[in-house]
SEMI-753519 format. One record per residue (C-alpha): residue in one letter; residue number from 1; x, y, z. Coordinates in steps of 0.25 Angstrom, whole numbers. Each point is the difference from the previous one (the first is absolute). Layout:
# residues N
+-----+-----+-------+-------+-------+
| res |   n |    px |    py |    pz |
+-----+-----+-------+-------+-------+
|   A | NUM |     X |     Y |     Z |
...
+-----+-----+-------+-------+-------+
//
This chain:
# residues 376
+-----+-----+-------+-------+-------+
| res |   n |    px |    py |    pz |
+-----+-----+-------+-------+-------+
|   M |   1 |   206 |   488 |   270 |
|   R |   2 |    -2 |    -9 |   -12 |
|   K |   3 |    12 |     5 |    -7 |
|   Y |   4 |     9 |    -5 |    12 |
|   C |   5 |    -5 |   -14 |    -2 |
|   I |   6 |     8 |   -10 |    -9 |
|   W |   7 |    -2 |   -14 |    -4 |
|   E |   8 |    10 |   -11 |     5 |
|   V |   9 |     1 |   -10 |   -11 |
|   G |  10 |    -2 |   -14 |     3 |
|   K |  11 |    -7 |    -8 |   -11 |
|   G |  12 |    -3 |    13 |    -8 |
|   N |  13 |   -14 |    -5 |    -3 |
|   Q |  14 |    -7 |    11 |     7 |
|   I |  15 |     8 |    12 |    -4 |
|   E |  16 |    -3 |     7 |   -13 |
|   I |  17 |    13 |     4 |    -8 |
|   W |  18 |    -5 |    14 |    -4 |
|   N |  19 |   -10 |     4 |    10 |
|   D |  20 |     6 |    -4 |    13 |
|   T |  21 |    12 |     5 |     8 |
|   W |  22 |    10 |   -11 |     2 |
|   L |  23 |    13 |     6 |    -5 |
|   P |  24 |    10 |     3 |    12 |
|   D |  25 |     1 |    15 |    -4 |
|   L |  26 |   -14 |     6 |     2 |
|   S |  27 |     3 |    12 |    -9 |
|   K |  28 |     4 |   -10 |   -12 |
|   S |  29 |   -12 |    -4 |    -8 |
|   V |  30 |     1 |   -13 |    -8 |
|   A |  31 |     5 |     5 |   -14 |
|   L |  32 |    -3 |    -8 |   -13 |
|   N |  33 |    11 |    -1 |   -10 |
|   N |  34 |    -3 |     6 |   -14 |
|   Q |  35 |    -9 |   -12 |    -4 |
|   V |  36 |   -15 |    -3 |     2 |
|   S |  37 |    -1 |    -9 |    12 |
|   T |  38 |    -9 |   -13 |    -1 |
|   I |  39 |     0 |    -1 |    15 |
|   T |  40 |    -5 |    13 |     3 |
|   H |  41 |   -12 |    -5 |     9 |
|   Q |  42 |     7 |   -12 |     5 |
|   K |  43 |     6 |    -3 |    14 |
|   V |  44 |    14 |     1 |     5 |
|   E |  45 |     1 |   -16 |    -1 |
|   A |  46 |     1 |     2 |   -15 |
|   L |  47 |    14 |     5 |     2 |
|   I |  48 |     4 |   -12 |     9 |
|   S |  49 |     6 |   -12 |    -7 |
|   P |  50 |    -9 |   -12 |     4 |
|   V |  51 |    12 |    -9 |    -1 |
|   S |  52 |    11 |     7 |     9 |
|   G |  53 |    -9 |     9 |     8 |
|   N |  54 |     8 |    12 |    -3 |
|   W |  55 |    -2 |    12 |    -9 |
|   N |  56 |    -1 |    -4 |   -14 |
|   Q |  57 |    11 |     9 |    -6 |
|   S |  58 |    -5 |    -2 |   -15 |
|   V |  59 |   -13 |     5 |     3 |
|   L |  60 |     5 |    12 |     8 |
|   N |  61 |    10 |     4 |   -11 |
|   E |  62 |   -11 |    -1 |   -10 |
|   Y |  63 |   -10 |    10 |     7 |
|   F |  64 |     8 |     9 |    10 |
|   D |  65 |    11 |    10 |     0 |
|   Q |  66 |    13 |    -3 |     7 |
|   P |  67 |    -2 |     8 |    13 |
|   T |  68 |   -14 |    -7 |     2 |
|   I |  69 |     7 |   -13 |    -3 |
|   D |  70 |    10 |     3 |    11 |
|   S |  71 |   -11 |     4 |    10 |
|   I |  72 |    -8 |   -13 |    -3 |
|   N |  73 |    13 |    -9 |     1 |
|   S |  74 |     2 |     7 |    14 |
|   I |  75 |   -12 |    -7 |     5 |
|   R |  76 |     2 |   -14 |     6 |
|   I |  77 |   -11 |   -10 |    -3 |
|   P |  78 |    -2 |   -10 |    12 |
|   L |  79 |    -1 |   -15 |    -2 |
|   N |  80 |   -13 |     0 |     7 |
|   G |  81 |    -9 |    12 |     3 |
|   S |  82 |   -12 |     8 |    -5 |
|   D |  83 |    -1 |    15 |    -4 |
|   Q |  84 |    -1 |     9 |    12 |
|   I |  85 |    -2 |    15 |     1 |
|   K |  86 |    10 |     7 |     9 |
|   W |  87 |     2 |    14 |     6 |
|   N |  88 |    12 |     6 |    -8 |
|   L |  89 |     4 |    10 |    11 |
|   S |  90 |     4 |   -10 |    10 |
|   K |  91 |    11 |   -10 |     0 |
|   D |  92 |    -9 |   -12 |     5 |
|   G |  93 |   -11 |     4 |   -10 |
|   E |  94 |   -10 |     2 |    11 |
|   F |  95 |    -8 |    13 |     1 |
|   S |  96 |     3 |    10 |    11 |
|   V |  97 |    -6 |    14 |     2 |
|   K |  98 |    14 |     5 |     3 |
|   S |  99 |     6 |    -4 |   -13 |
|   Y | 100 |   -12 |     6 |    -7 |
|   S | 101 |     0 |    13 |     8 |
|   N | 102 |    15 |     2 |    -2 |
|   Q | 103 |    -2 |    -2 |   -15 |
|   H | 104 |   -12 |     9 |    -1 |
|   S | 105 |     7 |    11 |     9 |
|   Q | 106 |    11 |     1 |   -10 |
|   S | 107 |    -9 |     2 |   -12 |
|   V | 108 |    -9 |    11 |     7 |
|   H | 109 |     6 |    14 |    -1 |
|   S | 110 |    -6 |     8 |    11 |
|   S | 111 |     4 |    13 |     6 |
|   P | 112 |    13 |    -1 |     8 |
|   I | 113 |    -7 |    10 |    10 |
|   V | 114 |   -12 |    -9 |     2 |
|   D | 115 |    10 |   -12 |     2 |
|   K | 116 |     8 |     7 |    10 |
|   S | 117 |   -12 |     4 |     7 |
|   W | 118 |    -4 |   -14 |     3 |
|   A | 119 |    13 |    -3 |     6 |
|   I | 120 |     0 |    12 |     9 |
|   I | 121 |   -14 |    -2 |     5 |
|   W | 122 |     3 |   -14 |     6 |
|   K | 123 |    13 |     5 |     6 |
|   Q | 124 |    -7 |    11 |     7 |
|   K | 125 |    -2 |    -1 |    15 |
|   L | 126 |   -15 |     0 |     0 |
|   I | 127 |    -9 |   -11 |     5 |
|   P | 128 |    -4 |   -10 |   -11 |
|   K | 129 |   -14 |     4 |    -2 |
|   I | 130 |     4 |    15 |    -3 |
|   Q | 131 |    11 |    -6 |    -9 |
|   L | 132 |   -11 |    -8 |    -7 |
|   F | 133 |    -9 |    12 |    -1 |
|   I | 134 |    10 |     9 |    -7 |
|   W | 135 |     3 |   -12 |   -10 |
|   K | 136 |   -14 |     0 |    -3 |
|   C | 137 |    -1 |    15 |    -3 |
|   L | 138 |    12 |    -1 |    -9 |
|   S | 139 |    -5 |   -12 |    -7 |
|   D | 140 |   -14 |     6 |    -2 |
|   S | 141 |    -6 |   -12 |     7 |
|   L | 142 |    -6 |     7 |    12 |
|   P | 143 |   -15 |    -3 |     0 |
|   T | 144 |    -6 |    14 |    -1 |
|   N | 145 |   -15 |     1 |    -4 |
|   V | 146 |     5 |     5 |   -14 |
|   K | 147 |     9 |   -13 |    -1 |
|   I | 148 |   -11 |    -9 |     4 |
|   N | 149 |   -11 |     7 |    -9 |
|   S | 150 |     9 |    -3 |   -12 |
|   I | 151 |    -2 |   -15 |     3 |
|   I | 152 |   -13 |     0 |     7 |
|   T | 153 |    -9 |    11 |    -6 |
|   T | 154 |   -11 |    -2 |    11 |
|   V | 155 |    10 |     5 |    10 |
|   S | 156 |    -1 |    15 |     2 |
|   S | 157 |    13 |     8 |    -3 |
|   I | 158 |    -4 |    12 |     9 |
|   C | 159 |     9 |     3 |    12 |
|   P | 160 |    -6 |    -5 |    13 |
|   H | 161 |     5 |    12 |     7 |
|   C | 162 |    -4 |    12 |    -8 |
|   L | 163 |   -11 |    -7 |    -8 |
|   S | 164 |     2 |    10 |   -12 |
|   K | 165 |    12 |    -4 |    -7 |
|   E | 166 |     5 |   -14 |    -6 |
|   E | 167 |    10 |    -7 |     9 |
|   S | 168 |    12 |    -1 |    -8 |
|   L | 169 |    14 |    -2 |     6 |
|   N | 170 |     3 |    15 |    -1 |
|   H | 171 |   -13 |     4 |     6 |
|   L | 172 |     1 |   -10 |    11 |
|   I | 173 |    14 |     4 |     5 |
|   L | 174 |     2 |    15 |    -4 |
|   E | 175 |   -13 |     6 |    -5 |
|   C | 176 |   -12 |    -4 |     9 |
|   P | 177 |    -4 |    10 |    10 |
|   Y | 178 |     1 |   -10 |    11 |
|   S | 179 |    15 |    -4 |    -4 |
|   I | 180 |     4 |    15 |    -1 |
|   A | 181 |    -6 |     2 |    14 |
|   V | 182 |     9 |   -12 |     5 |
|   W | 183 |    12 |     6 |    -6 |
|   R | 184 |    -2 |    13 |     6 |
|   A | 185 |    -4 |    -5 |    13 |
|   S | 186 |    14 |    -7 |     1 |
|   N | 187 |    13 |     6 |     2 |
|   Y | 188 |     4 |    -4 |   -14 |
|   D | 189 |    -9 |     7 |   -10 |
|   L | 190 |     7 |    -7 |   -12 |
|   A | 191 |   -12 |     1 |    -9 |
|   R | 192 |     2 |    15 |     0 |
|   N | 193 |    14 |    -2 |    -4 |
|   N | 194 |    -4 |    -7 |   -13 |
|   S | 195 |     1 |    14 |    -7 |
|   Q | 196 |     2 |    -7 |   -13 |
|   N | 197 |   -13 |    -7 |     0 |
|   L | 198 |     6 |   -14 |    -2 |
|   S | 199 |    -8 |   -13 |    -1 |
|   V | 200 |     1 |    -9 |    12 |
|   H | 201 |     9 |    -9 |    -8 |
|   D | 202 |    10 |    11 |    -3 |
|   W | 203 |    -2 |     6 |    14 |
|   I | 204 |     4 |   -13 |     6 |
|   K | 205 |    12 |    -1 |    -9 |
|   S | 206 |     5 |    14 |     4 |
|   W | 207 |     1 |    -5 |    15 |
|   F | 208 |    12 |    -9 |    -5 |
|   F | 209 |     6 |     9 |   -10 |
|   D | 210 |    -3 |    14 |     2 |
|   I | 211 |    -1 |     5 |    14 |
|   S | 212 |     6 |    14 |    -2 |
|   H | 213 |   -13 |     7 |     2 |
|   W | 214 |    -4 |    -8 |    13 |
|   P | 215 |     3 |     8 |    13 |
|   T | 216 |    13 |    -5 |     6 |
|   H | 217 |    -6 |    -1 |    14 |
|   F | 218 |    -9 |   -12 |    -4 |
|   P | 219 |     4 |   -13 |     7 |
|   N | 220 |     0 |    -8 |   -12 |
|   I | 221 |    -8 |     4 |   -13 |
|   I | 222 |    -3 |   -14 |    -4 |
|   L | 223 |    -5 |    -5 |    14 |
|   V | 224 |    -8 |    12 |     2 |
|   S | 225 |    -7 |     0 |   -14 |
|   A | 226 |    -2 |   -15 |    -1 |
|   T | 227 |    -6 |     0 |    14 |
|   I | 228 |   -10 |    11 |    -1 |
|   S | 229 |    -4 |    -5 |   -14 |
|   W | 230 |    -3 |   -13 |     6 |
|   F | 231 |    -8 |     5 |    11 |
|   I | 232 |    -8 |     8 |   -10 |
|   W | 233 |    -3 |   -13 |    -7 |
|   K | 234 |    -3 |    -7 |    13 |
|   S | 235 |   -10 |    10 |     4 |
|   R | 236 |    -6 |    -1 |   -14 |
|   C | 237 |    -2 |   -15 |     2 |
|   S | 238 |    -7 |     2 |    13 |
|   K | 239 |   -10 |    10 |    -7 |
|   M | 240 |    -2 |   -10 |   -11 |
|   F | 241 |    -2 |   -13 |     8 |
|   Q | 242 |    -3 |     4 |    14 |
|   G | 243 |    -9 |    13 |    -3 |
|   N | 244 |     9 |     9 |     9 |
|   C | 245 |    14 |     5 |     1 |
|   P | 246 |     8 |     9 |     9 |
|   T | 247 |     0 |    15 |    -2 |
|   P | 248 |    12 |     6 |    -8 |
|   L | 249 |     6 |     5 |    13 |
|   Q | 250 |    -1 |   -14 |     6 |
|   T | 251 |     6 |    -6 |   -13 |
|   A | 252 |    12 |    10 |     0 |
|   Q | 253 |     3 |    -3 |    15 |
|   E | 254 |     0 |   -15 |    -2 |
|   A | 255 |     9 |     1 |   -12 |
|   I | 256 |    10 |     9 |     8 |
|   L | 257 |     0 |    -9 |    12 |
|   L | 258 |     3 |   -12 |   -10 |
|   I | 259 |    11 |     8 |    -6 |
|   Q | 260 |     7 |     3 |    13 |
|   N | 261 |    -1 |   -14 |     4 |
|   Q | 262 |     6 |    -5 |   -13 |
|   Q | 263 |    11 |    10 |     1 |
|   R | 264 |     3 |    -5 |    14 |
|   V | 265 |     0 |   -15 |    -3 |
|   F | 266 |     7 |     1 |   -14 |
|   S | 267 |    10 |    10 |     4 |
|   S | 268 |    14 |    -5 |    -2 |
|   H | 269 |     3 |     6 |    14 |
|   F | 270 |   -11 |    -7 |     6 |
|   N | 271 |     6 |    -8 |    12 |
|   P | 272 |    -9 |    -4 |    12 |
|   T | 273 |     6 |     4 |    13 |
|   I | 274 |     4 |   -11 |     8 |
|   T | 275 |    -2 |     4 |    15 |
|   D | 276 |     4 |   -13 |     7 |
|   R | 277 |    13 |    -7 |    -3 |
|   N | 278 |    -6 |   -13 |     4 |
|   R | 279 |    -9 |     0 |   -11 |
|   I | 280 |    -2 |   -13 |    -7 |
|   T | 281 |     8 |    -1 |   -13 |
|   Y | 282 |     0 |   -15 |    -3 |
|   W | 283 |    -9 |   -11 |     0 |
|   R | 284 |     1 |   -11 |    11 |
|   P | 285 |    -7 |   -13 |    -2 |
|   P | 286 |   -10 |    -5 |    11 |
|   S | 287 |     1 |   -14 |     7 |
|   S | 288 |    -4 |   -12 |    -9 |
|   Q | 289 |   -14 |    -1 |     6 |
|   A | 290 |    -3 |    15 |    -1 |
|   L | 291 |    -4 |    10 |   -11 |
|   K | 292 |     5 |    15 |     0 |
|   F | 293 |    -8 |    12 |    -4 |
|   N | 294 |     8 |    11 |    -6 |
|   I | 295 |    -8 |    13 |     2 |
|   D | 296 |     2 |    14 |    -6 |
|   A | 297 |    -8 |    13 |    -1 |
|   S | 298 |     1 |    12 |   -10 |
|   F | 299 |    -5 |    13 |     6 |
|   V | 300 |     1 |    14 |    -8 |
|   S | 301 |   -11 |     9 |     7 |
|   P | 302 |   -13 |    -1 |     7 |
|   K | 303 |    -7 |     4 |   -13 |
|   V | 304 |     6 |   -12 |    -7 |
|   F | 305 |    -4 |   -14 |     2 |
|   A | 306 |    11 |    -8 |     7 |
|   G | 307 |     5 |   -13 |    -6 |
|   I | 308 |     2 |   -13 |     8 |
|   G | 309 |     8 |   -12 |    -5 |
|   I | 310 |     0 |   -14 |     6 |
|   L | 311 |     9 |   -12 |    -4 |
|   I | 312 |     0 |   -14 |     5 |
|   R | 313 |    12 |    -9 |    -1 |
|   D | 314 |     4 |   -13 |     6 |
|   N | 315 |    14 |    -3 |     6 |
|   A | 316 |     5 |    -4 |   -14 |
|   G | 317 |    -3 |    14 |    -5 |
|   S | 318 |   -11 |    -6 |    -9 |
|   F | 319 |   -12 |    10 |    -3 |
|   K | 320 |   -13 |    -5 |     7 |
|   A | 321 |   -10 |    12 |    -2 |
|   A | 322 |     0 |    15 |    -1 |
|   N | 323 |   -10 |    11 |     3 |
|   C | 324 |    -2 |    15 |    -3 |
|   I | 325 |    -9 |    10 |     7 |
|   Q | 326 |    -3 |    15 |    -2 |
|   L | 327 |    -5 |     8 |    11 |
|   R | 328 |     1 |    13 |     7 |
|   A | 329 |    10 |     3 |    11 |
|   T | 330 |     4 |    13 |     7 |
|   S | 331 |    15 |    -3 |     1 |
|   S | 332 |    11 |   -10 |    -5 |
|   E | 333 |     0 |    -6 |    14 |
|   H | 334 |   -15 |    -1 |    -1 |
|   A | 335 |     1 |    -7 |   -13 |
|   E | 336 |    10 |   -10 |     5 |
|   G | 337 |    -8 |    -3 |    12 |
|   L | 338 |   -12 |    -3 |    -9 |
|   A | 339 |     8 |    -9 |    -9 |
|   I | 340 |     4 |    -8 |    12 |
|   L | 341 |   -14 |    -1 |     5 |
|   A | 342 |    -5 |    -4 |   -14 |
|   A | 343 |    11 |   -11 |     0 |
|   V | 344 |    -4 |    -5 |    13 |
|   K | 345 |   -15 |    -1 |    -4 |
|   W | 346 |     4 |    -7 |   -13 |
|   A | 347 |     8 |   -11 |     8 |
|   Q | 348 |   -12 |    -2 |     9 |
|   E | 349 |    -9 |    -1 |   -13 |
|   L | 350 |    10 |   -11 |    -5 |
|   N | 351 |     0 |    -7 |    13 |
|   L | 352 |    15 |     1 |     1 |
|   K | 353 |     6 |    -4 |    14 |
|   R | 354 |    15 |     2 |    -2 |
|   V | 355 |     2 |    14 |    -6 |
|   I | 356 |    11 |    10 |     0 |
|   F | 357 |    -3 |    14 |    -4 |
|   E | 358 |    12 |     9 |    -6 |
|   S | 359 |    -1 |    15 |    -3 |
|   D | 360 |    10 |    10 |    -2 |
|   A | 361 |    -7 |    10 |     9 |
|   Q | 362 |     9 |    -2 |    12 |
|   N | 363 |    -7 |    10 |     9 |
|   V | 364 |   -13 |    -7 |    -2 |
|   I | 365 |     6 |   -13 |     2 |
|   N | 366 |     7 |     4 |    13 |
|   Y | 367 |   -13 |     6 |     5 |
|   I | 368 |    -8 |   -13 |    -3 |
|   N | 369 |    11 |    -9 |     6 |
|   Q | 370 |     0 |     8 |    13 |
|   E | 371 |   -15 |    -2 |     1 |
|   S | 372 |    -1 |   -14 |    -4 |
|   G | 373 |    13 |    -7 |    -3 |
|   I | 374 |    -6 |    -7 |   -12 |
|   L | 375 |     5 |     7 |   -12 |
|   D | 376 |    14 |    -2 |    -6 |
+-----+-----+-------+-------+-------+
//
């Protein structure tokens, strides 16, 4: 980073002529004219006329070649000011990570395939924690036991599943008997299709650039491969930190369920069916003395936790509070009902007197209104 710093000339009393960077062109070194300099170890102030406060042209002509003189003359000497170090990659002279990153990325010649992989990973329709997991695999930053052992030698490098081989990234995902069992227990035995014995890095890249050998009936090769690999890692972490983990069959079943759920949620054709034309599609403010609770629930199947979201706003639409809850439900109506119940309990806990509850589950709302008449 030091090479991108440059001195801004003030008085010139802190800047060494030959050892510091102070010319506008960072690639241009201070060139001495074909004479022996008597000011080699002096400061830049020796080049400034004490009378006029400008560059001393006679001194410059004596010791520097013409291109260097032109570069020095392009520097404006302030009337008052001190020498300061500036960041040469930004217009205001202030350091920024972005400017350094942009400059550094231009100088690093990395493989275009790897670069393209990064972009493709973040564009995939995957949940963020699986995207991050794949990024860690490709960047060789996943904390396998072999990786940790290379830094902390007291940590064993042995695989926690098989207890016989070192836990490298390849072993973890493709070679461990536990991992092989997970792949075989799933409907997508992709590890067996790795007939070329690729490393995990190259195997992951093949998802993006070479899918000719994958069965055409697979729903999405990247979704399937990434999700099952992540579940193998997840079960490994359970073994390491909790002392137990699901069987390969259980891991495979959980992975398949999440694959199906991700397909359903991220599908471009996904469009929740609206069964009631009176469903609420816009927000209506409450009265000036009331607060409105907006309530919603997400339900996939009884085997997956339902999600509840509650948002409180005043009559101006200003945010007051929010809450998220995860629970079990048997149907979408059950989840919506539990969401409304949670909102009512929360309002009681907050000791709120004037409250309006609003939900898009019109069937549930109609039923409650018929019973009590207290819900919007």
